[in-house]
Backbone bond lengths (Angstrom), bond angles and torsions (degrees), N, CA, C in turn:
res aa  C-N    CA-C-N  psi(-1)  N-CA   C-N-CA  omega(-1)  CA-C   N-CA-C  phi
1 M - - - 1.456 - - 1.525 110.49 -
2 Q 1.340 117.00 -46.07 1.470 119.50 -177.83 1.524 110.20 -63.99
3 A 1.327 117.79 -36.15 1.466 120.99 177.93 1.533 110.41 -65.38
4 Y 1.324 116.56 -38.86 1.463 120.27 177.85 1.527 109.89 -61.64
5 I 1.329 116.51 -48.85 1.463 120.87 -178.79 1.523 110.37 -63.27
6 A 1.329 117.43 -41.75 1.467 121.08 179.50 1.527 111.54 -62.20
7 A 1.326 117.21 -26.77 1.463 121.63 -179.10 1.532 113.00 -88.38
8 M 1.332 117.52 -5.21 1.465 119.86 178.27 1.530 108.06 -65.68
9 P 1.340 118.50 136.51 1.467 120.55 -174.89 1.530 113.94 -77.52
10 G 1.337 115.17 141.64 1.466 123.12 169.77 1.515 114.91 52.04
11 W 1.319 115.74 -132.77 1.469 122.96 -176.03 1.530 112.01 -61.25
12 K 1.323 116.56 -23.60 1.465 120.40 -178.33 1.531 111.33 -66.91
13 R 1.348 117.15 -29.32 1.465 120.56 178.47 1.534 110.36 -63.41
14 D 1.336 116.51 -46.89 1.470 119.83 178.59 1.524 110.82 -62.94
15 L 1.337 116.72 -40.12 1.461 120.39 177.46 1.528 109.93 -64.26
16 G 1.320 117.55 -43.12 1.461 121.48 178.63 1.524 111.54 -59.20
17 K 1.336 116.55 -43.81 1.475 120.84 177.76 1.520 110.59 -63.25
18 R 1.328 115.83 -42.09 1.466 120.78 -179.09 1.528 111.13 -65.41
19 L 1.333 116.59 -45.02 1.470 120.34 178.93 1.524 110.84 -64.47
20 D 1.344 117.10 -44.51 1.456 120.94 179.97 1.531 110.67 -59.59
21 A 1.330 116.53 -45.41 1.474 120.59 179.73 1.524 110.96 -63.72
22 L 1.331 117.17 -40.49 1.469 121.23 179.10 1.532 110.52 -64.76
23 I 1.320 116.81 -41.67 1.469 120.76 179.80 1.524 110.16 -64.39
24 V 1.337 117.06 -45.83 1.470 120.94 -179.23 1.533 110.96 -64.55
25 R 1.323 116.43 -39.17 1.470 121.02 179.20 1.536 110.89 -67.80
26 T 1.310 117.07 -38.31 1.467 122.16 -176.48 1.528 112.36 -80.59
27 V 1.328 116.03 -35.62 1.468 121.86 -177.10 1.542 107.54 -125.25
28 P 1.343 116.88 80.04 1.469 120.29 -171.88 1.528 115.16 -58.60
29 N 1.325 118.44 -27.17 1.470 121.20 -179.18 1.532 112.19 -95.62
30 V 1.340 116.72 20.12 1.464 121.05 -177.48 1.527 110.70 -63.39
31 R 1.314 114.67 146.21 1.459 120.14 173.07 1.520 107.62 -115.06
32 K 1.320 116.29 145.23 1.460 121.29 -173.27 1.521 110.54 -125.37
33 A 1.333 115.00 148.96 1.462 121.04 174.24 1.526 108.22 -158.30
34 V 1.315 116.02 156.79 1.461 120.61 171.41 1.524 106.21 -104.87
35 K 1.331 114.85 118.33 1.470 121.73 179.76 1.523 107.84 -129.98
36 W 1.321 116.27 137.50 1.463 120.96 179.06 1.532 110.83 52.03
37 N 1.331 115.31 39.60 1.464 123.07 179.25 1.530 113.12 59.04
38 S 1.317 117.36 33.33 1.459 122.33 176.42 1.526 109.48 -140.92
39 P 1.337 117.61 142.16 1.466 119.78 174.27 1.528 110.55 -70.20
40 F 1.318 116.05 134.00 1.462 122.81 176.96 1.526 108.54 -118.79
41 Y 1.336 115.70 144.57 1.462 122.69 177.91 1.518 108.14 -125.91
42 G 1.333 115.92 135.46 1.459 119.29 -178.04 1.507 112.37 -155.36
43 I 1.317 113.86 -177.48 1.462 122.80 178.43 1.523 106.93 -119.95
44 E 1.313 116.38 130.38 1.471 121.75 179.10 1.526 110.08 -51.96
45 G 1.326 116.54 127.09 1.454 121.66 178.34 1.526 114.86 82.73
46 Q 1.335 117.86 -10.70 1.469 121.91 -179.28 1.517 112.88 -110.45
47 G 1.322 116.97 -21.69 1.454 120.74 -177.69 1.516 112.77 100.60
48 W 1.316 115.56 -172.81 1.470 123.44 -176.30 1.521 110.35 -90.13
49 F 1.334 116.96 137.51 1.469 119.58 178.99 1.522 113.00 -111.74
50 L 1.351 117.84 -13.57 1.459 119.52 -173.80 1.516 110.06 -157.77
51 S 1.335 115.78 148.50 1.462 120.38 169.20 1.518 108.99 -141.56
52 L 1.319 114.64 161.85 1.465 122.02 176.85 1.521 107.72 -116.52
53 H 1.328 116.30 146.50 1.456 119.76 173.05 1.522 108.38 -140.00
54 V 1.322 114.76 130.79 1.465 121.00 -176.91 1.525 109.62 -92.49
55 Y 1.318 116.03 122.83 1.458 122.72 174.01 1.522 108.27 -111.54
56 T 1.319 117.28 173.57 1.456 121.47 -177.53 1.526 111.89 -58.70
57 R 1.329 117.62 -44.84 1.464 120.86 -172.66 1.530 114.93 -108.30
58 Y 1.339 117.30 -4.68 1.468 119.30 -177.75 1.513 110.82 -160.65
59 V 1.334 114.28 169.69 1.467 122.10 172.52 1.520 106.68 -113.42
60 K 1.327 115.72 128.43 1.467 121.46 -179.28 1.532 108.82 -98.59
61 V 1.327 115.18 125.56 1.459 121.87 173.12 1.527 105.90 -100.33
62 A 1.327 116.17 119.43 1.468 120.88 -179.03 1.528 108.94 -105.64
63 F 1.328 115.61 119.85 1.469 121.91 173.50 1.525 106.40 -97.40
64 F 1.343 117.27 112.55 1.462 120.49 -173.43 1.517 113.22 -66.01
65 R 1.319 118.46 -27.72 1.471 122.29 175.02 1.538 109.16 -115.99
66 G 1.316 114.96 36.62 1.465 121.68 -175.14 1.509 115.21 -60.84
67 A 1.333 117.75 -26.83 1.468 120.64 179.57 1.523 111.08 -66.77
68 S 1.345 117.50 -15.79 1.466 121.58 178.36 1.526 112.47 -93.78
69 L 1.336 117.72 -4.08 1.467 120.57 -177.75 1.522 110.61 -85.12
70 R 1.317 115.33 149.29 1.463 121.21 177.39 1.511 110.64 -129.11
71 P 1.326 118.53 129.01 1.469 125.90 -9.97 1.526 109.91 -66.40
72 L 1.326 115.84 163.29 1.466 120.16 -179.72 1.524 110.47 -63.96
73 P 1.328 118.61 135.04 1.467 119.51 168.72 1.539 108.09 -58.35
74 P 1.327 118.16 147.95 1.467 121.30 -167.39 1.524 117.25 -68.14
75 G 1.330 118.89 -28.29 1.462 119.54 -173.42 1.510 113.95 -90.61
76 A 1.335 116.10 125.29 1.460 121.48 177.13 1.526 109.66 -80.05
77 S 1.326 116.07 164.04 1.458 122.89 -179.84 1.514 109.07 -136.05
78 K 1.334 115.87 160.15 1.464 118.89 173.51 1.529 110.37 -71.50
79 H 1.340 117.35 -17.13 1.467 122.78 174.75 1.521 108.01 -90.85
80 K 1.314 117.90 125.13 1.465 121.07 -171.43 1.526 114.27 -60.34
81 D 1.328 118.61 -30.01 1.470 121.30 -177.58 1.522 113.68 -85.34
82 V 1.327 117.58 -21.55 1.467 122.25 -170.94 1.527 111.69 -88.37
83 R 1.335 115.43 138.87 1.471 121.82 172.08 1.523 107.79 -133.06
84 Y 1.332 115.43 152.83 1.459 121.17 -175.09 1.528 112.27 -122.03
85 L 1.319 113.61 154.93 1.463 122.23 168.15 1.518 105.55 -128.14
86 D 1.336 117.25 114.78 1.463 121.87 177.29 1.522 108.21 -95.00
87 I 1.334 116.31 128.47 1.464 121.27 -178.19 1.522 108.27 -116.41
88 H 1.343 115.78 117.15 1.460 122.59 178.30 1.527 109.76 -96.76
89 E 1.319 116.04 166.03 1.465 121.94 -173.46 1.526 113.67 -53.11
90 D 1.310 117.81 -43.34 1.465 120.31 -174.81 1.529 113.63 -95.54
91 D 1.326 117.57 6.83 1.463 120.58 179.94 1.530 110.84 -71.36
92 E 1.315 114.77 144.34 1.462 121.37 172.10 1.531 106.78 -83.56
93 L 1.324 116.93 122.87 1.464 120.41 -179.36 1.525 109.00 -83.87
94 D 1.318 116.32 118.75 1.462 121.97 178.87 1.526 107.87 -85.79
95 E 1.346 115.42 87.12 1.467 119.95 -175.66 1.528 111.92 -65.03
96 A 1.328 117.53 -32.43 1.468 119.92 179.67 1.529 110.03 -63.88
97 Q 1.348 116.88 -45.59 1.467 120.18 179.28 1.526 110.49 -68.08
98 L 1.314 116.27 -42.06 1.464 120.33 179.54 1.529 110.63 -61.15
99 T 1.321 117.02 -40.41 1.469 121.39 177.78 1.532 110.73 -61.03
100 K 1.332 116.79 -42.76 1.474 120.46 178.02 1.524 110.74 -61.78
101 W 1.349 116.28 -43.89 1.469 119.48 178.85 1.525 110.91 -64.36
102 L 1.336 117.10 -41.26 1.469 120.34 -179.46 1.529 111.19 -61.59
103 K 1.333 116.62 -44.23 1.472 120.03 179.13 1.517 111.04 -61.86
104 Q 1.338 116.32 -44.06 1.465 120.11 179.15 1.532 110.70 -64.89
105 A 1.346 116.47 -46.04 1.464 121.34 -176.00 1.527 111.41 -63.78
106 A 1.325 116.59 -40.27 1.467 120.57 -178.45 1.527 111.94 -68.37
107 A 1.326 117.23 -22.69 1.471 121.48 -178.54 1.536 112.03 -85.26
108 L 1.321 118.03 -12.04 1.465 122.52 -178.05 1.520 111.04 -90.74
109 P 1.329 118.12 155.93 1.472 119.24 171.12 1.516 108.84 -59.38
110 G 1.306 116.98 136.49 1.460 120.56 -174.85 1.512 113.79 -95.72
111 Y 1.323 113.73 -177.00 1.448 123.51 176.97 1.524 107.84 -82.80
112 L 1.301 117.85 124.98 1.471 121.71 -174.90 1.527 109.80 -97.05
113 A 1.329 115.04 74.71 1.464 120.78 176.78 1.522 109.15 -75.36
114 P 1.313 116.91 152.28 1.468 119.91 178.36 1.519 112.04 -64.60
């Protein structure tokens, strides 16, 4: 995971470090893996609750059970349960809201990827 974050280009690397630290601080028993070239975060025995994906102009935070979070994360998905938060270089990161979503997401049954 740390190698993946270290390889993120430019401003995305600092954002990746910040998000990773926030996730670990908020969900101390989090488990991490890189799957399908994306960092995944989950709870042992519950599955994955979040992943990150790096795009050219933004980093996408995918909440696998995002439709159950309140308030809803802003980005809709073709998958009914999934919601997204896209973070661009100049965006202000609302850590308080993100922390609330992380706590809610970690408490839900996760996505059971192989």
